C-alpha positions as CSV (number, residue, x, y, z in Angstrom):
1,M,0.0,0.0,0.0
2,D,1.4,3.4,-1.0
3,F,0.6,5.9,1.8
4,L,1.1,9.6,1.5
5,I,2.5,10.4,5.0
6,D,2.5,13.7,6.8
7,E,4.7,13.3,9.9
8,A,3.7,15.1,13.0
9,V,5.5,18.3,13.8
10,G,7.1,17.8,17.2
11,E,5.7,15.2,19.5
12,S,3.2,12.8,17.9
13,Y,0.0,12.3,19.8
14,A,-1.9,10.1,17.4
15,T,-2.0,8.5,13.9
16,L,-4.9,9.2,11.6
17,L,-5.7,7.0,8.6
18,L,-7.4,9.6,6.4
19,A,-9.6,8.8,3.3
20,H,-10.5,11.2,0.5
21,G,-14.0,12.2,-0.7
22,A,-15.8,10.8,-3.7
23,G,-14.7,13.3,-6.2
24,A,-11.1,14.4,-5.3
25,P,-7.9,12.4,-4.7
26,M,-5.8,12.1,-1.6
27,D,-3.6,15.0,-2.7
28,S,-6.2,17.5,-3.5
29,D,-5.7,21.1,-2.2
30,F,-8.2,20.5,0.6
31,M,-6.5,17.2,1.7
32,N,-3.1,18.7,1.4
33,T,-4.1,21.7,3.6
34,L,-5.9,19.5,6.1
35,A,-3.1,17.0,6.5
36,A,-0.5,19.7,7.0
37,A,-2.7,21.4,9.6
38,L,-3.2,18.1,11.4
39,A,0.5,17.4,11.4
40,G,1.1,20.8,12.8
41,H,-0.9,19.8,15.8
42,G,0.9,16.6,16.5
43,V,-1.0,14.1,14.4
44,R,0.7,11.7,12.0
45,V,-1.5,11.5,8.9
46,L,-1.6,8.5,6.6
47,R,-3.5,9.2,3.4
48,F,-4.5,6.5,0.9
49,E,-6.7,6.2,-2.2
50,F,-9.6,3.9,-3.0
51,P,-8.9,1.8,-6.1
52,Y,-11.4,3.7,-8.3
53,M,-9.6,7.0,-7.6
54,A,-6.2,5.4,-8.2
55,Q,-7.4,4.2,-11.6
56,R,-8.4,7.7,-12.5
57,R,-4.8,8.7,-12.4
58,T,-4.2,6.2,-15.3
59,G,-6.7,8.0,-17.5
60,D,-10.0,6.6,-16.4
61,S,-11.2,10.0,-15.3
62,K,-14.9,9.2,-15.4
63,R,-14.7,6.1,-13.1
64,P,-17.3,6.5,-10.3
65,P,-16.8,5.4,-6.7
66,D,-17.2,1.7,-6.1
67,R,-20.1,0.4,-4.0
68,A,-19.8,0.7,-0.3
69,P,-18.9,-3.0,0.3
70,L,-15.8,-2.7,-1.9
71,L,-14.8,0.6,-0.4
72,L,-15.1,-0.9,3.1
73,A,-13.1,-4.0,2.2
74,H,-10.3,-1.8,0.9
75,F,-10.4,0.5,3.9
76,A,-10.2,-2.5,6.2
77,E,-7.2,-3.9,4.3
78,V,-5.5,-0.5,4.5
79,L,-6.3,-0.2,8.3
80,A,-4.7,-3.6,8.9
81,Q,-1.5,-2.6,7.1
82,A,-1.4,0.8,8.8
83,G,-1.6,-0.5,12.4
84,G,-5.0,-1.9,13.1
85,E,-7.2,-0.9,16.1
86,S,-4.5,1.3,17.7
87,I,-5.0,4.2,15.2
88,F,-7.7,6.6,14.4
89,I,-9.7,6.5,11.1
90,G,-11.5,9.2,9.2
91,G,-11.9,11.1,6.1
92,K,-13.5,13.8,4.0
93,S,-17.2,13.4,3.1
94,M,-17.5,9.9,1.6
95,G,-14.2,8.9,3.2
96,G,-15.5,9.9,6.6
97,R,-18.7,8.0,6.0
98,M,-16.8,4.8,5.1
99,A,-14.7,5.3,8.2
100,S,-17.8,5.4,10.4
101,L,-19.2,2.3,8.7
102,L,-15.9,0.5,9.2
103,A,-15.9,1.5,12.9
104,C,-19.2,-0.4,13.3
105,Q,-17.5,-3.6,12.1
106,Q,-14.1,-3.5,13.9
107,D,-12.3,-1.6,16.6
108,C,-10.3,1.5,16.2
109,A,-9.1,4.3,18.5
110,G,-11.7,6.7,17.2
111,V,-13.3,8.3,14.1
112,V,-12.8,11.8,12.7
113,C,-14.9,13.1,9.8
114,F,-14.6,16.4,7.9
115,G,-17.8,17.3,6.2
116,Y,-19.9,14.3,6.9
117,P,-22.6,13.6,4.2
118,F,-25.6,13.3,6.6
119,H,-27.9,13.3,3.5
120,P,-27.6,14.0,-0.2
121,P,-28.1,17.7,-1.0
122,K,-31.8,18.7,-1.0
123,K,-32.8,15.1,0.0
124,L,-33.2,15.4,3.7
125,E,-35.2,12.2,4.0
126,K,-32.3,10.1,2.8
127,T,-30.2,10.2,5.9
128,R,-27.0,8.3,6.3
129,I,-27.0,7.9,10.1
130,D,-28.7,4.6,10.8
131,H,-25.4,2.9,11.7
132,F,-24.4,5.5,14.2
133,P,-25.7,3.6,17.3
134,S,-23.4,0.7,16.3
135,L,-20.2,2.7,16.4
136,R,-17.5,0.9,18.5
137,A,-15.5,4.1,19.1
138,P,-16.2,7.8,19.7
139,M,-16.6,9.9,16.6
140,L,-15.9,13.6,15.9
141,V,-17.6,15.4,13.0
142,C,-16.2,18.8,11.9
143,Q,-19.0,20.3,9.8
144,G,-19.5,23.6,8.0
145,E,-22.6,25.4,9.3
146,R,-24.1,25.6,5.8
147,D,-22.9,22.3,4.4
148,P,-25.6,21.2,1.9
149,F,-25.0,17.6,3.1
150,G,-26.1,18.6,6.5
151,T,-26.5,22.1,7.9
152,R,-26.4,23.2,11.5
153,V,-30.2,23.8,11.4
154,E,-30.9,20.4,9.8
155,I,-28.7,18.4,12.1
156,A,-30.2,20.0,15.2
157,E,-33.3,17.9,14.4
158,Y,-31.4,14.6,14.7
159,S,-31.1,12.5,17.8
160,L,-27.4,11.5,17.6
161,P,-25.8,9.0,20.0
162,D,-23.7,10.5,22.8
163,S,-20.6,8.9,21.2
164,I,-20.7,11.5,18.5
165,T,-19.3,15.0,18.9
166,L,-20.2,17.8,16.5
167,H,-18.0,20.8,15.9
168,W,-19.4,23.5,13.7
169,L,-17.2,25.7,11.4
170,S,-18.5,29.2,11.0
171,D,-20.3,29.7,7.7
172,G,-18.5,26.8,6.1
173,N,-19.7,24.8,3.1
174,H,-18.9,21.1,2.4
175,D,-15.2,22.1,2.0
176,L,-15.4,24.2,5.2
177,A,-15.1,27.3,3.1
178,P,-17.0,30.4,4.3
179,R,-18.4,33.1,2.1
180,K,-16.3,36.2,1.6
181,A,-18.9,38.3,3.3
182,S,-18.3,36.4,6.5
183,G,-14.8,37.9,6.8
184,L,-13.4,34.5,7.3
185,M,-11.2,32.3,5.1
186,Q,-11.2,28.5,4.4
187,Q,-7.7,28.2,5.8
188,Q,-9.0,29.4,9.1
189,N,-11.8,26.9,9.3
190,I,-9.5,24.0,8.2
191,E,-7.0,25.0,10.9
192,E,-9.7,25.2,13.5
193,A,-11.0,21.7,12.4
194,A,-7.5,20.3,12.6
195,Q,-6.9,21.8,16.1
196,V,-10.2,20.4,17.4
197,A,-9.6,17.0,15.8
198,A,-6.1,16.8,17.3
199,A,-7.4,17.6,20.8
200,F,-10.1,15.0,20.3
201,M,-7.5,12.3,19.4
202,K,-5.1,13.4,22.1
203,A,-7.8,13.1,24.8
204,L,-8.5,9.5,23.7
205,G,-4.9,8.5,23.2
């Protein structure tokens, strides 16, 4: 398995196996910025790609994500190679959802999601939270307040298990980016998410 590794700056408090979202690779601008921010807070980050995304690099640019069972099987294989239940797992959007599903099947130190897809945009009835009560480890979700996959107002209507912690990023969208009128920048929200995630992992470590 070829990992893209961001070593922790200074003392390492945790290792996070980080998966990408459905449409962008492990070295997208968002993933690069997030991994660097996490490393800056003492988290060793291991990034990997699902097979469909790796195949896009060879020219198959229209290949869609595989079905969940295949994604989960690959995630489990990568986790076993990376260190098993002693490390944290997580990801961006789809990658975070797959991490949460995997955490219902086997043990890990915890789950960290950035922009969780609680439901498809404008399809509030199709929630992706039925498995949450089966999580075997605590989970942190860092979510933009106006994320179309689950806004702060929408998620307030959910009854989530106590094992799940939500942290809201001011005016953030699915990539945690705020509008210019907010006076904030995406980098600030990503840095805040990384700091909160690092503190979450350190507390459980």
